[in-house]
Structure formats: structure tokens, C-alpha cells
Residue frames as a rotation matrix with the C-alpha (Angstrom) as fourth column:
TYR 1
-0.996 0.019 -0.081 14.32
-0.079 0.103 0.992 -9.96
0.027 0.994 -0.101 -1.36
LYS 2
-0.518 0.855 -0.005 10.83
0.837 0.506 -0.207 -10.69
-0.175 -0.112 -0.978 -0.10
ARG 3
0.032 0.527 -0.849 9.85
0.233 -0.830 -0.506 -7.02
-0.972 -0.182 -0.150 -0.21
GLN 4
-0.535 -0.324 -0.780 11.24
-0.595 -0.510 0.621 -6.37
-0.599 0.797 0.080 -3.70
LEU 5
-0.948 0.131 -0.289 9.61
-0.137 0.652 0.746 -9.51
0.286 0.747 -0.600 -5.11
GLY 6
-0.264 0.916 0.301 6.39
-0.924 -0.330 0.194 -9.18
0.277 -0.227 0.934 -3.12
ILE 7
-0.121 0.159 -0.980 6.59
-0.128 0.976 0.174 -12.63
0.984 0.147 -0.098 -1.58
GLY 8
-0.783 -0.262 0.564 6.31
-0.546 -0.146 -0.825 -11.88
0.298 -0.954 -0.028 2.15
GLU 9
-0.016 0.892 0.451 2.75
-0.945 0.134 -0.298 -13.20
-0.326 -0.431 0.841 2.37
LEU 10
0.559 0.227 -0.797 3.70
-0.647 0.721 -0.248 -16.36
0.519 0.654 0.551 0.46
LEU 11
-0.361 -0.932 -0.042 6.40
-0.711 0.304 -0.634 -17.68
0.604 -0.199 -0.772 2.76
ASP 12
-0.602 0.177 0.778 4.07
-0.639 0.477 -0.603 -19.59
-0.478 -0.861 -0.174 5.08
ARG 13
0.499 0.839 -0.214 2.09
-0.789 0.338 -0.513 -21.26
-0.358 0.425 0.831 2.29
PRO 14
0.132 -0.402 0.906 2.81
0.217 0.903 0.370 -24.76
-0.967 0.148 0.207 0.99
VAL 15
-0.737 -0.516 -0.436 4.38
-0.293 -0.337 0.895 -24.62
-0.609 0.787 0.097 -2.46
THR 16
-0.770 0.493 0.405 1.44
0.637 0.629 0.446 -26.60
-0.035 0.601 -0.798 -3.83
LYS 17
0.258 0.894 -0.367 -0.83
0.842 -0.394 -0.369 -23.66
-0.474 -0.214 -0.854 -2.96
LEU 18
-0.152 -0.401 -0.903 1.24
-0.094 -0.904 0.417 -21.14
-0.984 0.148 0.100 -4.96
SER 19
0.918 0.377 -0.122 0.62
-0.118 -0.034 -0.992 -20.17
-0.379 0.925 0.013 -8.58
VAL 20
0.526 -0.759 0.383 3.42
0.848 0.431 -0.309 -20.79
0.069 0.488 0.870 -11.07
GLY 21
0.337 -0.371 0.865 4.27
0.156 -0.884 -0.440 -17.08
0.928 0.284 -0.240 -11.05
GLN 22
0.768 -0.028 0.639 4.41
-0.612 -0.327 0.720 -17.06
0.189 -0.945 -0.269 -7.25
GLN 23
0.832 -0.502 0.236 6.65
0.372 0.820 0.435 -20.14
-0.413 -0.274 0.869 -7.32
GLN 24
0.387 -0.709 0.590 8.96
0.736 -0.148 -0.661 -18.36
0.556 0.689 0.465 -9.76
ARG 25
0.467 -0.183 0.865 9.21
-0.343 -0.939 -0.014 -15.32
0.815 -0.290 -0.501 -7.48
VAL 26
0.867 -0.159 0.473 10.03
-0.417 0.290 0.862 -17.48
-0.274 -0.944 0.185 -4.45
ALA 27
0.692 -0.634 0.344 12.59
0.691 0.720 -0.064 -19.45
-0.206 0.282 0.937 -6.49
ALA 28
0.440 -0.524 0.729 14.18
0.326 -0.663 -0.673 -16.18
0.836 0.535 -0.121 -7.63
ALA 29
0.642 -0.173 0.747 14.64
-0.677 -0.584 0.447 -15.04
0.358 -0.793 -0.492 -4.05
ARG 30
0.858 -0.317 0.403 16.13
-0.012 0.773 0.634 -18.41
-0.513 -0.549 0.660 -3.08
ALA 31
0.626 -0.631 0.458 18.56
0.750 0.327 -0.574 -18.24
0.212 0.703 0.678 -6.01
LEU 32
0.418 -0.446 0.791 19.82
-0.014 -0.874 -0.486 -14.79
0.908 0.192 -0.371 -5.04
ILE 33
0.911 -0.067 0.406 20.41
-0.411 -0.094 0.907 -15.64
-0.023 -0.993 -0.113 -1.38
GLY 34
0.646 -0.716 0.265 24.05
0.339 0.579 0.741 -16.25
-0.685 -0.389 0.616 -0.59
SER 35
0.520 -0.440 -0.732 25.49
-0.670 -0.742 -0.030 -14.17
-0.530 0.505 -0.681 -3.44
PRO 36
0.604 -0.292 0.742 26.35
0.415 0.909 0.020 -17.04
-0.680 0.296 0.671 -5.81
GLU 37
-0.416 -0.824 -0.384 29.24
-0.091 -0.383 0.919 -16.64
-0.905 0.417 0.084 -8.26
LEU 38
-0.970 0.147 -0.196 27.12
-0.174 0.147 0.974 -18.10
0.172 0.978 -0.117 -11.07
LEU 39
-0.358 0.922 0.145 23.37
-0.237 0.061 -0.970 -17.94
-0.903 -0.382 0.197 -11.50
ILE 40
-0.993 0.107 0.045 21.66
0.080 0.350 0.933 -19.95
0.084 0.931 -0.356 -14.25
CYS 41
-0.416 0.895 -0.161 18.12
-0.330 -0.313 -0.890 -18.71
-0.848 -0.317 0.426 -14.91
ASP 42
-0.961 0.145 0.236 16.04
0.277 0.512 0.813 -20.84
-0.003 0.846 -0.532 -17.28
GLU 43
-0.373 0.851 0.369 12.86
0.291 -0.270 0.918 -18.94
0.881 0.449 -0.147 -18.27
PRO 44
-0.769 0.006 -0.639 12.57
0.639 0.018 -0.769 -17.33
0.007 -1.000 -0.018 -14.81
THR 45
-0.782 0.469 -0.411 10.02
-0.297 -0.860 -0.416 -14.75
-0.548 -0.203 0.812 -15.97
SER 46
-0.931 0.356 -0.083 7.79
0.062 0.379 0.923 -16.92
0.360 0.854 -0.375 -18.17
ALA 47
-0.166 0.924 -0.345 4.85
0.837 0.317 0.446 -16.89
0.521 -0.215 -0.826 -15.73
LEU 48
-0.465 -0.064 -0.883 5.32
0.693 -0.647 -0.318 -13.38
-0.551 -0.760 0.345 -14.34
ASP 49
0.709 0.653 0.266 3.19
0.697 -0.592 -0.405 -10.39
-0.107 0.472 -0.875 -15.22
GLU 50
0.377 -0.590 0.714 4.99
0.450 -0.557 -0.698 -7.29
0.810 0.584 0.056 -16.48
VAL 51
0.642 -0.097 0.760 5.20
-0.576 -0.716 0.395 -5.60
0.506 -0.691 -0.516 -13.06
HIS 52
0.814 -0.331 0.478 6.69
-0.233 0.567 0.790 -8.63
-0.533 -0.754 0.384 -11.30
ARG 53
0.664 -0.599 0.448 8.94
0.744 0.466 -0.479 -9.38
0.079 0.651 0.755 -14.29
ASP 54
0.424 -0.500 0.755 10.40
0.090 -0.806 -0.585 -5.87
0.901 0.316 -0.297 -14.21
ARG 55
0.718 -0.149 0.680 10.86
-0.690 -0.287 0.665 -5.95
0.096 -0.946 -0.309 -10.43
PHE 56
0.822 -0.411 0.395 12.66
0.228 0.872 0.433 -9.28
-0.522 -0.266 0.810 -10.67
LEU 57
0.542 -0.640 0.544 14.90
0.744 0.065 -0.665 -8.15
0.391 0.766 0.511 -13.53
ASP 58
0.535 -0.333 0.777 15.80
-0.349 -0.924 -0.156 -4.91
0.769 -0.188 -0.610 -11.75
LEU 59
0.744 -0.215 0.633 16.68
-0.602 0.196 0.774 -6.88
-0.290 -0.957 0.016 -8.62
LEU 60
0.806 -0.434 0.402 18.59
0.493 0.868 -0.052 -9.54
-0.327 0.240 0.914 -10.56
VAL 61
0.495 -0.632 0.596 20.72
0.494 -0.360 -0.792 -7.04
0.715 0.686 0.134 -12.47
ALA 62
0.509 -0.280 0.814 21.41
-0.606 -0.788 0.108 -4.88
0.611 -0.549 -0.571 -9.39
THR 63
0.795 -0.171 0.582 22.24
-0.423 0.532 0.734 -7.87
-0.435 -0.830 0.350 -7.18
ALA 64
0.756 -0.532 0.381 24.43
0.649 0.689 -0.324 -9.53
-0.090 0.492 0.866 -9.82
SER 65
0.461 -0.586 0.666 26.30
0.156 -0.685 -0.712 -6.28
0.873 0.433 -0.224 -10.37
ALA 66
0.561 -0.197 0.804 26.82
-0.761 -0.505 0.407 -5.66
0.326 -0.841 -0.433 -6.65
ASN 67
0.626 -0.250 0.738 27.98
-0.404 0.706 0.582 -9.23
-0.667 -0.662 0.341 -5.99
LYS 68
-0.263 -0.721 -0.641 29.89
-0.930 0.014 0.367 -9.72
-0.256 0.693 -0.674 -9.24
THR 69
-0.089 0.369 0.925 27.64
-0.052 0.926 -0.374 -12.66
-0.995 -0.081 -0.064 -10.08
THR 70
-0.916 -0.137 -0.377 27.74
-0.388 0.061 0.920 -14.09
-0.103 0.989 -0.109 -13.59
VAL 71
-0.074 0.966 0.248 24.20
-0.379 0.203 -0.903 -14.58
-0.922 -0.161 0.352 -14.89
VAL 72
-1.000 0.007 -0.025 23.23
-0.020 0.425 0.905 -17.00
0.017 0.905 -0.424 -17.65
PHE 73
-0.370 0.921 -0.123 19.65
-0.330 -0.254 -0.909 -16.01
-0.869 -0.295 0.398 -18.47
VAL 74
-0.957 0.106 0.269 17.64
0.284 0.517 0.807 -18.11
-0.054 0.849 -0.525 -20.93
SER 75
-0.242 0.920 -0.309 14.43
-0.008 -0.320 -0.947 -16.70
-0.970 -0.227 0.085 -22.35
HIS 76
-0.294 0.266 0.918 12.27
0.936 0.273 0.220 -16.87
-0.192 0.925 -0.329 -25.45
ASP 77
0.783 0.587 -0.207 11.34
0.561 -0.810 -0.172 -13.22
-0.268 0.018 -0.963 -24.87
ARG 78
0.006 -0.844 0.536 13.80
0.949 -0.164 -0.270 -11.35
0.316 0.510 0.800 -27.08
ASN 79
0.518 0.260 0.815 12.60
0.117 -0.965 0.234 -8.04
0.847 -0.026 -0.531 -25.64
LEU 80
0.984 -0.153 -0.091 14.51
0.087 -0.028 0.996 -8.86
-0.155 -0.988 -0.014 -22.45
ALA 81
0.427 -0.884 0.191 17.91
0.877 0.353 -0.326 -8.97
0.221 0.307 0.926 -24.18
ASN 82
0.130 -0.383 0.914 18.43
0.183 -0.897 -0.402 -5.22
0.975 0.219 -0.047 -23.78
ARG 83
0.902 0.224 0.369 18.33
-0.312 -0.253 0.916 -5.65
0.298 -0.941 -0.158 -19.98
PHE 84
0.749 -0.649 0.133 21.72
0.392 0.596 0.701 -7.39
-0.534 -0.473 0.701 -20.06
ASP 85
0.202 -0.793 -0.574 25.25
-0.477 -0.592 0.650 -6.33
-0.855 0.143 -0.498 -20.98
ARG 86
-0.717 -0.508 -0.478 25.62
-0.680 0.358 0.640 -9.15
-0.153 0.784 -0.602 -23.47
SER 87
0.282 0.823 0.492 23.23
-0.514 0.563 -0.647 -11.47
-0.810 -0.070 0.582 -25.26
ILE 88
-0.874 -0.479 -0.078 23.49
-0.355 0.522 0.775 -14.36
-0.330 0.706 -0.627 -27.68
ASP 89
0.217 0.938 -0.269 20.69
-0.911 0.096 -0.401 -15.24
-0.351 0.332 0.876 -30.07
LEU 90
-0.380 -0.409 0.829 20.92
-0.247 0.909 0.335 -19.02
-0.891 -0.078 -0.447 -30.28
ALA 91
0.615 0.657 0.437 18.63
0.292 0.325 -0.900 -19.10
-0.733 0.680 0.008 -33.32
ALA 92
0.809 -0.348 -0.474 21.24
-0.578 -0.615 -0.536 -17.10
-0.105 0.707 -0.699 -35.20
ILE 93
-0.199 -0.979 -0.049 24.06
-0.979 0.197 0.042 -19.53
-0.032 0.056 -0.998 -34.41
ASN 94
-0.255 0.190 0.948 22.12
-0.291 0.920 -0.263 -22.80
-0.922 -0.343 -0.179 -34.25
ARG 95
0.239 0.240 -0.941 22.48
-0.967 -0.029 -0.253 -24.00
-0.088 0.970 0.225 -37.81
CYS 96
0.440 -0.053 0.896 22.38
-0.082 0.992 0.099 -27.57
-0.894 -0.117 0.432 -39.00
PHE 97
0.070 -0.508 -0.859 24.96
-0.981 -0.191 0.033 -28.44
-0.181 0.840 -0.511 -41.62
ARG 98
0.977 0.212 -0.008 25.09
-0.206 0.942 -0.265 -31.67
-0.049 0.261 0.964 -43.52
ALA 99
0.205 -0.951 0.234 28.38
-0.540 0.089 0.837 -33.36
-0.817 -0.297 -0.495 -42.84
SER 100
0.323 -0.206 -0.924 30.28
-0.899 0.238 -0.367 -34.72
0.295 0.949 -0.108 -45.79
THR 101
0.764 -0.019 0.645 30.77
-0.289 0.884 0.368 -38.47
-0.577 -0.467 0.670 -45.72
GLY 102
-0.346 -0.933 -0.094 33.37
-0.457 0.081 0.886 -38.43
-0.819 0.350 -0.455 -48.47
ASP 103
-0.473 0.267 0.840 30.96
0.652 0.747 0.129 -40.17
-0.593 0.609 -0.527 -50.85
ASP 104
0.413 0.707 -0.574 29.58
0.173 -0.680 -0.713 -36.89
-0.894 0.195 -0.403 -52.21
């Protein structure tokens, strides 16, 4: 994964010396190692530039497909939804209803 994510030169650096985007790329590689059955990704591309974001997403989708990994991917970037087989827009289903107390 280090070649695909461009992290080879980062592996000997202390994490405190890495940018947030570099930390995300290293964390992505760590998450993919071992072919997990379930991968929960919470804003994994928020600090990545477009090139690194696309590389990560290509790798994530290909690896998940090859290993039959279920991916739960959370992002505020709605443009990423088309990269996945299925998406749920939480804003569309997250409605607040006033419960009746019976005194209405």
C-alpha cells in the first residue's frame, strides 16, 4: 500500500512530524492491512488533496472488492457517493419529530 498511497518516505518519521493528510494516508494503509471483514472510515479523505484522495479511494474500492470487505464510509463530501455501490444521505433521513405526550 505504501507505493499506491505514496507513503514510503513517511514510514521512518515520527507521527508528530507528519501533516494531517500524511497521517490519514498512513492510517489508511494500516486499516487495509490484514484484509478486515469490516472497515469503518470516518472522514478519511478530509485532509487529502484531490490526487491523494482519488488514489486512496481507488485503492479502497479495489481492495474491499477483492477481499469482500464491507466498508462504512462517512464523509461530508457528497461528490464521493458515486464512488460506492450504495450510499445513504443521513440528512435526508435525520428528521426530528415532536413526540405526542397525550396532552395535545
